[in-house]
N, C-alpha and C positions, 0 to 999 in steps of 0.2 A: 140182263143181270148186272152188266158193267154199269149201266145207268143207275140202277138201284144202289150199287155199292158206292158210286160217287156221291149220290144224294145222301146216303147215310153218313159218309165221311164229312160232308159239308155240314150236316146237322150237328155232328159231334163237335166240329170246330166252332160253330156259332155258339153252342152251349158253353164251351170252354171259355170263349171270349167274354160272354155275358157274366160268367162266374168271377172272372178276374176283375171285371169292372165293378161288380158289387162289393168285393173285398176292398178295393182301393177307396171307394166312397165311404165305407164304414170307417176306415183309418183316418181320413180327413175330418170327419165329424168328431171323433174322439179327441184328435189333436186340437180342434177348435174349442171344444168344451174345456179341455185342460187349460188352454191359453186364457179363456175368459175367467175361469175360476182363479187362476194365478193373478190376473190383473185386479180382480175384485179384492183378493186377499191383500195385495200390496196397497191398494187404495185405503182399505180399512186401517191398516197399520200406520200409514203416514198421517192420518188425520187424528189419531189418538193423542191426547195430551195428559200431562200429569201436573196437578196443582199442589204446591207445598205451602202450608200456612204456618207461620212462626208466631207464637204468642209469648210476649214478654211480660213478666210479672213486675208491677211497679214496686220500686223500693219503698220499704216501710219508713215513714218519718218518725215513728215512735209517738208516745203519748206521755203527758206529764202525770206524776203521781196524783191520786185523788186529794182534794183539799177540802177540809171541813170548815164550816162557818162562813161559806160564801153567801152573802146576803143578796139584796136587790141590785140590779145593774146601776152603775153610777155614771157611765160614759154615754153621752149623747151628742147631738149636733151643737149643743150649747157649751160643750166642754172647751177648755182653752189650754193652749200650749204655753209653757213657761220654761225658764232655763232649768228648772228642777224636775219637770215631768209633765204629765197630762192630768190636770185636776189633782186628785189625791193619789194617783199612781205615780210614785216618785222614783227617781233614779237611786240606785243603791239597795232597793228592796229585793228580797229574794223572790223567786218566781211564785212561791206559795203566798207570800204576803201581798205581792202585787195583784194576784188574782182576787184576794179578799178585798183589796182596795177598789178594784174595778167591779166587784160584784159579778164576776164572770169567769168561767173557765177559759184558759188559753189553749188554742190549738196550734201545734207546731206546723209551719209551712216549709221548713227546711229540716234536714236530719238533725236530731238532737246531738250536740257535741259541745266543744268548748264555747262556740258562739253559734247561736241559732235564732231564727225568727219565729214569732208567734203572733197570732191575731186573737183578739177577744171575741168569744162566741156571741155575747150579748152586748153589742156596741155597733155604731155605724160602720159601714164599710170604709176602707181607706186608712185604718189604724194598724200599724205594725210595730211591735215591740222587739227590741234586741235583748236577748238574754246572753250575757257574757260571763263565763266562769261562775255561773250560778246566780248572778244578780242582774236586775234590769238596768241597762246602761243607755238606752236610746229609744226614741219613738219617731217613726217616719209617718208623715201625714200626706196622704195622696187624695185628698178631697178638699174642695174649696169651702165646704160647710164648717170646717173646724179652723179656728184662727188663734192667734196669740191674744193675750188680754187687751192689747192695744189695737187689734184688728189686722195684724199682718197675716196674710193668707195667700194661697195659690191664686194667681190672677192679678195681684197687685203689681204695680210698676216698680222698677228700680227706684225711680224718683220718690215714690210714696214711701218705700222702705227707708231710704236715707232721710227723708223728711221727718218720719216718725221718731227716729232715734239718731239725730245728727251727730252725737258724740260717741256712739257705740258701734257704728257699722264699719267693718273692715271689708274692702272689696278686693277680690283677686280674680283674674281671668281663669276660665276653665282650661285644662291642659289641651283640649281639642279645639279651643277657640270658638266653641258653640254658644258661649254666654259667659256669665260671671257667677261667682259665689260670694254672696253677701253674708257676712258673719256678724251676728249680734254678740258683742263681747261685754259682759257685765263689768262694772267699775268696782263693785265690792270685792274685797280680798277674799271673803269667804266663798264667793261664787266664781273664782277665777278659772276653775276647771270646767265650767259649764258654758254651753253655746246654744244659740238658735241659728240654724243655717237656712238661707234662702237661695236656691239655685234658679238662675234665670236663663232665658234664651237671648239675653242681651237687652231685652225690654221689659218682660214680665216674668213673675215668679212661676216656675213650672213644677218645682218640688220644694218641700219644706221638711225639716226635721230638727230635733232637739236632743241633747244628750251631754254626756260627760266625756272629756278627753281621756284617752286618745280616740275612743270609738266614734265620737261625733265628727271627727275629721276624716273618717274612712269614706272613700268614694267608690270603692270596688266591692262592697258587700262585706259580710262577716269574715273575719280572718279565721283560719283553721286552728291557730294556737297563739 
């Protein structure tokens, strides 16, 4: 009987030990699962990104009022620069009259104000007019296709410019010493306020413009007032 009792107690102890082992293993599995889930969540959060896009609206340059009576375009590569304008588009004209003379609408390329720049829609590239206080006062030429009546153009040498008008050219160095400014100064008293300007790199013409004083002497763009 004692042997049976001992055996029974032994079986009960074995069963109890096995029960405790099973409970401990279940707890480790749960802990392991929780740890894995937490790691996965942290990884997902750290790799997420936010993209912000900023869109800027371009400033409106404005448009010129409609002009009636604009005929066929008059400006082309055969047009010539003079002290008073570009062909029949002459300094002192209002913007409306200048558009009729050019046979083309003008499109502003700077905001309309006291002084602003326009380009003719129906003309070669490289022509920019200055409108100052309502009237056309200057034309900038940025193409070698258009020249003065005597052939002065971008690409000519300083020697050529001085030789073409030996008694009219006044030379002054540019403020940054990058070249020279050659000014064609008319002799006629009636044209004393007009100039043709040739900017050089020290050897050749790189820019050319014509206009009335004081605007033709501006080197830093349109003044605000």
